[in-house]
N, C-alpha and C positions, 0 to 999 in steps of 0.2 A: 599468430597467437589469438586465441579467442578473446573477444572483448565484451561479450554478454554472457553472464552466468546466472543461473537461477537455482534456488534451493527452497524447499518447503517441507517442514517436518512437524509431526504431532508433538504437542507438549506433554502435559500431565495425563491427558485422556488418550484413549486409543484411536479416536477419530480425529483427523486433521480437517478442521473447517476452514483453513486458509486455502487459497488457490492463487497461483502465479503463472505467468506465461510471458513469452516475448516473440517478436517477429523481426526478422532482419531481411529487408529487401535491398540492402546495400546502400542506396541513396536515402532511405528512410527506414526508421526502426521504431518498434513499439515495445514498451515495458509496462506491464500491468500487474497489480496485486489486489486481492480482495480478501477480506477477513470476515467470514460468516459469524453472525451473532450466536454465541454459544448458549445464551440464556433461553432461546426459543428453538423448537424443533425446526430442522431444515436449514440450519446455517451453512453446512457444507454444500447442500444443493444450491442455495442462493449464490454463494461465492463462485461455484462452478459455472452456473448458468450466466452470471454477469461476465465472467472472464471469457466464456465461449462467445457471447454476443459481441463483446468488444473486439476480440481477435477476428471474428468473421467480418465485423464492420470495417476493421483496418484492412483486411484482405481485399475489400471492395473499394474503399475510399482512400486509403493511405493517409488517414488523418485521425485525430483523437475522436472519441465517442461523440457523435452528433445526436440531434433529436430523434432521428430515425432509429439509432441504436438504443436509446433509452425507451422508445416505444416498443422495440423488440424485447427488451428486458422485461417490460410490463406484461407483454403477451406470454412470455415464458413462465413468469411467476403465476399468472392467472391459470395457465394450463396445469401447473403442478398443484395449485391449491384446489382447482376443480376436481382433480383426481384424488386428492387427499386433503380434506378441509383442516386436518390437524396442522397443516403447514401454513396456516393463515398468517402467522407472525414471522415467517421466514424473512430474514434481513441480512444485509451485508454492507461493508464499506466498499469503496472502489477508489483506487488511485492509479491513473494511467498517464503515461507521457509518450509523446512522439518526437523523435529527434530527426530533424531534416536540415542538412548542412550544419551550421553552427547554432541552430535555434532549437530549443526544447519547448514544446507546448504541452501543457498538462490539464487534466480534468480530475477533480478530487471531490469525494463525498465521504465524510466519516473521520476516522482518526489514524488511518495508515499514513505514511509520510514519504516524501521525497527528500532525501539528504543530498546536497550538492557539495562535493569535496573538491577543493583546489589546494594542493600543497598541504599546509598545516592548518587550513581553514575549513569550516563546515557551515553551510547555511541550510536551514530547513525551508524549502520552498513552499510547503503547504502549511495550512493552519488547522489544527485539530478542531473539529466541530463538536466540542464537548462542553458539558456544563462547567468544568473547571476552566477551560480556556475563556469561556464567556465571562466568568467572574474575574479572571485576570485582565481581560480587556476593559472591563468596567471598573477596574481598580477596587473591587470589593474585597479581594484577598491578595496578600502579598505573595511573592514568589517563595519566600521562606515557608510560609504556612501552606503553600500549594503542595509542597512535598509530602505533607501529612494529611492532605484533604482526602476524606474517606470515599468520595464519589467521583474520583478522577477519571473513571472509565465510563461515566454516564454520557451517552451520545445524544446530541440534540438534532443530528441529521444523519440518516442512514437510508439506504435504498431498500424500500419495502412497499407493499400496497396499502399499508395502514395509514401512512402519513406522507404529506409532501416532504421533499428533501431539497436542500440547497446544493447547487452545483457550483463549486469554485473552479474558475479557469484562470490560467496565467501563462506567461511566456518569459523565458529568460535565455541568455546567451551562454554558449560553451566555448571554451578554448581547448586546444590540444593538451591532453594530459588530465583533464577534468574527469572526476568519477561521479556517477550517480548511483544511489542506493534507494530502490523503492522497497519499503519495509513495512511489516505489520508490527503491532504493538508488542508482540512477543519478543521482538529484538530490542527496541528502544527502552522497554521497561527493565531490561537486564543490563544493557550496555549504554553507558552515558555517551554523549557526543564526543567528549574528549578522548574516550577509549576507542571509539570508532575511528577518530583521526589518527591516533597512535597505530592502530592496526593497519590502516590504509598506508601510512607512511612507511611502515616496516614490510609491506607486501609488494612484491615486484610486479604482480599481475592481479587481475580481477579474480582469477581462479583461486589464487593464494589468499586473497582478502576474504572471499566468501567462505573458504575452508577455515580460516582463522576465526571468523565470526561464529561458525558452527561449533568449533572446538571450545570457544569461550562459554557459549551458552550451555552446552552439554556439561562442561566441567562445573559450572556454577549451579546448574539445575534449571531447566526451563520452567517458567511460570505460566506459559500459554503456548499454543502453537506458534511457530516462528518461521517467517518466510522473507526472502529477499530476491530481488532481481537487481543485479549489479551491471553497470555499463561503464566502460572507459572510452572517452572520446579521443579520436585520432584525426 
């Protein structure tokens, strides 16, 4: 049975600016998702180049994106912008994790997420690098008011050549039967955590879970491009 499944689909627009990928070397696996910024030209190019650089780096090092990979991303962005200056604001999120044995190590920039499911529980392993999350951390805004906050998608950190960005890194343990979902905001802005838990509990396989997520989003109507890489640990 396949235990890694990916899906990426356009939302309301014809161009899908998300990009996902995975690698499976048996002993070590990579899951990666990037969400290109739709407000500026080149979001799809940015997400594709970041995912390409990360997967190629994994093919060489079998580890999460390191400094050399981020330098390669910078070179790729510079080349595109040199050929087309209108791409100067191209930007993307990046969330990648590498599973080795029972350990998952991740790298994160932006507001895509890693959801860690175990039975009827779900933990978000990444923290959104957004204005809203910062206000929540500083207790400037309550969680009740956060649901109606008009700037919830404003990013404070994103991969681009215009500004420095913050790289979040972390490690956590897995047990047999755990599931990971690396998702873009087009999924979690439509499906609440409790709904994803319910879909997971009722899905016998990762293929079934990903198809259930797709069905729910299409039925309700996508609000953005939506992408997922799902993994079940054995």
